[in-house]
C-alpha positions in Angstrom: 14.0 -58.3 69.5 11.0 -55.7 70.2 9.7 -56.9 73.6 6.5 -55.5 75.1 6.0 -55.9 78.7 2.2 -56.2 79.9 1.2 -55.2 83.4 -2.5 -55.9 84.5 -3.3 -53.3 87.7 -6.4 -53.1 89.6 -6.1 -50.5 92.7 -2.0 -50.5 92.4 0.4 -49.0 95.3 1.1 -46.4 93.5 5.2 -46.8 94.5 5.2 -50.4 93.7 3.9 -50.7 90.3 6.5 -47.8 89.4 9.3 -49.3 90.7 8.3 -51.9 88.9 7.4 -50.3 85.7 11.0 -48.6 85.8 12.9 -51.2 86.0 11.3 -52.8 82.9 11.7 -50.0 81.1 15.6 -49.6 82.0 15.5 -53.1 80.8 14.9 -52.1 77.2 10.9 -53.0 77.0 8.2 -51.0 76.2 5.7 -51.0 79.3 2.1 -50.8 78.2 0.2 -50.9 82.5 -3.8 -52.2 81.8 -5.8 -50.9 84.7 -8.8 -52.7 85.2 -9.6 -50.0 88.7 -13.5 -48.7 88.6 -12.4 -45.2 89.3 -8.9 -44.7 88.9 -6.2 -42.5 89.6 -3.4 -41.2 88.5 -0.1 -43.0 88.7 3.2 -41.9 88.8 4.6 -43.8 86.4 7.8 -43.3 84.2 6.4 -40.6 81.0 7.2 -43.7 78.5 5.1 -45.7 80.2 1.5 -46.4 78.1 -1.6 -46.6 80.4 -4.8 -48.4 78.9 -7.6 -47.8 80.9 -10.6 -50.5 80.9 -12.5 -47.7 83.0 -13.7 -50.8 85.2 -12.8 -54.3 86.5 -13.2 -56.3 82.8 -10.9 -59.0 84.9 -7.5 -60.2 84.3 -8.1 -61.9 80.9 -9.5 -59.0 79.4 -6.8 -56.9 80.6 -4.1 -58.7 79.3 -6.4 -59.7 75.9 -6.4 -55.6 75.7 -2.3 -55.8 76.5 -1.8 -58.2 74.1 -4.0 -56.3 70.9 -1.5 -53.5 71.9 1.4 -54.5 71.9 1.0 -56.8 68.5 -0.1 -53.6 66.9 3.0 -52.2 67.6 5.2 -55.0 66.5 6.1 -56.7 69.4 8.1 -59.9 68.8 7.5 -60.9 72.7 5.4 -59.9 75.4 5.7 -60.6 78.8 3.5 -60.4 81.8 3.5 -59.1 84.8 1.4 -58.8 87.8 1.6 -55.1 89.8 2.9 -56.3 92.5 5.9 -58.6 91.1 9.9 -56.9 91.8 12.6 -57.8 89.0 16.1 -57.0 89.2 17.7 -55.1 86.5 18.3 -57.6 83.7 15.5 -59.3 84.2 13.8 -59.2 80.9 16.6 -59.4 78.3 17.9 -62.7 80.3 14.7 -64.3 80.3 13.7 -63.6 76.5 17.2 -64.7 75.6 16.0 -68.2 75.4 13.2 -67.5 72.9 13.5 -67.3 69.2 10.7 -64.7 67.8 9.8 -66.7 64.6 8.9 -69.5 67.0 6.1 -70.4 69.3 7.6 -70.6 73.0 6.8 -69.7 76.4 9.6 -68.8 79.1 9.0 -68.1 82.9 11.2 -67.2 85.8 11.3 -68.4 89.1 9.2 -66.8 91.6 9.1 -66.2 95.2 6.2 -65.2 97.2 7.0 -62.1 99.4 4.3 -62.8 102.1 4.9 -66.1 102.5 8.4 -66.9 101.9 8.6 -70.0 99.8 9.4 -70.5 95.7 6.4 -71.1 94.0 5.9 -74.2 92.5 4.8 -74.6 88.9 3.6 -77.8 87.3 4.3 -80.9 85.0 1.1 -83.3 84.5 2.1 -87.3 84.3 0.3 -89.6 81.6 -2.6 -89.3 82.8 -3.3 -85.4 83.5 -2.4 -85.0 86.7 -0.2 -82.3 88.2 2.8 -82.8 89.9 4.3 -79.7 91.9 8.3 -79.0 89.8 10.8 -76.7 91.9 13.7 -75.3 90.6 16.1 -76.4 93.5 19.7 -75.4 91.9 20.5 -73.0 88.8 20.9 -74.8 85.4 19.1 -75.0 82.3 15.3 -74.4 81.5 13.6 -76.8 82.2 9.8 -78.1 80.5 6.4 -77.4 82.6 3.1 -77.3 81.2 1.3 -75.3 84.0 3.2 -71.7 85.3 1.3 -68.4 86.7 1.6 -65.7 84.0 3.5 -63.0 85.5 7.2 -63.1 85.2 5.9 -65.2 81.8 7.6 -64.2 78.3 6.0 -65.9 74.9 6.4 -65.3 71.4 3.8 -63.4 69.9 3.7 -65.9 66.6 2.7 -68.4 70.1 -0.9 -66.3 70.6 -1.3 -67.3 67.0 -1.0 -71.2 67.8 -2.3 -70.9 71.4 -5.1 -68.2 71.0 -5.8 -65.8 73.5 -6.4 -65.5 77.6 -10.2 -67.4 77.8 -12.1 -64.7 79.5 -15.0 -67.0 80.6 -12.7 -67.8 83.8 -12.6 -63.5 84.3 -10.0 -63.5 87.0 -8.7 -67.2 88.3 -7.0 -70.0 86.6 -6.8 -67.7 83.3 -3.5 -68.4 83.6 -3.6 -72.5 84.3 -6.5 -72.7 81.3 -4.0 -71.0 79.1 -1.2 -73.3 79.2 -2.7 -76.1 79.4 -4.4 -75.3 75.8 -1.0 -74.1 74.5 0.3 -77.7 75.9 -2.5 -79.0 73.8 -1.0 -77.0 70.8 2.5 -78.1 71.2 4.1 -75.0 72.3 7.1 -75.6 74.5 6.7 -74.4 78.4 10.0 -73.7 79.9 11.1 -72.6 83.3 14.2 -70.6 83.6 16.1 -71.4 87.1 18.6 -68.8 86.0 15.9 -65.3 86.3 14.0 -65.4 89.4 11.5 -62.3 90.9 9.7 -61.5 93.4 6.0 -61.9 93.5 2.6 -61.7 96.3 0.1 -64.5 95.6 -1.7 -62.0 98.2 -2.9 -64.7 100.5 -2.9 -65.2 104.1 -2.3 -68.9 105.5 -3.7 -70.7 109.0 -2.5 -74.1 109.5 -5.2 -76.8 109.8 -4.2 -79.7 111.2 -1.3 -80.8 108.6 -3.3 -79.1 105.9 -1.9 -74.9 105.3 -5.0 -72.7 104.5 -4.3 -69.8 101.9 -7.5 -67.5 102.3 -8.4 -64.7 100.3 -11.7 -63.0 100.1 -15.2 -64.2 99.3 -14.9 -63.2 95.8 -12.3 -65.0 95.1 -13.8 -67.8 96.9 -16.7 -67.5 94.2 -14.3 -67.8 90.7 -12.2 -70.3 92.3 -15.1 -72.8 92.8 -16.5 -71.7 89.8 -13.9 -71.9 87.7 -12.5 -75.3 88.8 -15.8 -76.2 87.5 -15.4 -74.0 84.2 -11.9 -76.2 83.6 -13.7 -79.6 83.3 -15.9 -78.6 80.1 -12.2 -77.5 78.1 -11.4 -80.1 75.8 -6.9 -79.2 76.5 -8.2 -80.2 79.8 -7.3 -83.6 81.2 -10.0 -84.5 83.3 -7.7 -85.9 86.2 -6.3 -82.4 86.1 -9.6 -81.0 86.3 -11.2 -83.5 89.3 -7.9 -82.7 91.1 -9.0 -78.8 90.7 -12.7 -79.3 91.3 -11.8 -81.8 94.4 -9.2 -79.3 96.0 -11.4 -75.9 96.1 -13.8 -77.5 97.5 -11.9 -78.8 100.5 -9.7 -75.6 100.8 -12.9 -73.3 100.6 -14.9 -75.1 103.0 -11.9 -75.2 105.7 -11.6 -71.5 104.7 -15.8 -71.4 106.6 -14.1 -72.9 109.5 -10.7 -70.1 110.1 -11.7 -67.1 108.1 -14.0 -63.8 108.8 -17.0 -63.2 106.9 -18.4 -66.6 107.2 -21.7 -65.9 105.8 -20.3 -64.1 102.5 -18.1 -66.9 102.1 -21.2 -69.4 102.4 -22.9 -67.8 99.9 -19.9 -67.1 97.3 -19.1 -70.9 97.9 -22.8 -72.6 97.2 -22.8 -70.0 94.1 -19.6 -71.0 92.3 -20.6 -74.6 92.8 -24.1 -74.1 91.4 -22.6 -71.2 88.5 -20.2 -73.9 87.8 -22.3 -77.2 87.3 -24.4 -74.6 85.6 -21.8 -72.9 83.1 -22.1 -69.3 83.8 -19.1 -68.0 82.2 -17.2 -64.7 82.6 -17.8 -61.8 85.1 -20.3 -62.3 88.6 -23.8 -61.6 87.9 -25.4 -58.6 88.2 -26.2 -59.5 91.9 -22.2 -59.8 93.1 -20.8 -57.6 90.7 -20.3 -54.8 92.8 -18.4 -57.1 95.5 -16.2 -58.0 92.2 -15.0 -54.4 92.4 -13.6 -54.5 95.9 -10.1 -53.8 95.9 -8.4 -57.3 96.3 -5.2 -58.7 94.9 -4.8 -59.4 91.1 -2.1 -62.3 91.0 -2.2 -65.3 88.4 -2.9 -68.0 90.4 -2.1 -71.6 90.5 -3.5 -75.3 91.1 
């Protein structure tokens, strides 16, 4: 199979990105780095890598769509997605794609372990009514079906995008992979996790314990997108009502608690309230001009999860 890997970069650590690109290339995949950095610098990447510079922070969804188009124009049969801070072992790519049939829609993802917080990241399986339940591997075995997983470390056949469509740029950054998985699921695309393939990945968050709850702390800009985009999910026909209700409740509670355990409280409160207002109004895409500059400051581009 002809395999392309799309890596989305945003103010990347050059050494980390170079190691990832080197590992992907050594596995025989064509590496495409889509750089969202507004003022990009030279990246010490292997010579066979293709770098597509967008010249501004256009969001993860746009960057992935640019990478998909580039790969498909060059005959890609399978496209593997990575964030810039993922780390893989040798033979990761061939092991991951081995269960895919290039002629059929399908997605398979690796098990991922968070490098910062030290746990296995969950994928999600929906109940018959649409409520997401966490799924973890526990032990190696056959690939098993899920409904939602992060994009990094996932491979999709090229024909999958003919069925499911491209990434939804309304979401800009957070919930991009979640919405796409639910859309693909609604169209009958199988999504699986292969417990025999694993990678390290950084969600890019700190955590603070608040009583029995663990509150993950990220920047005020992400507060805006996560709160707003939880509301936008409810507008998508492929998203079950119970799923979107759970996400809205979770984001409202989570980011409200951040106001008490994190710094920049005034800025966080403004982002929180604006996210609610824009979510209810259906404002989509990149933040409006008043806060667009903040959206261009460095933060993790990692895929998110419920």
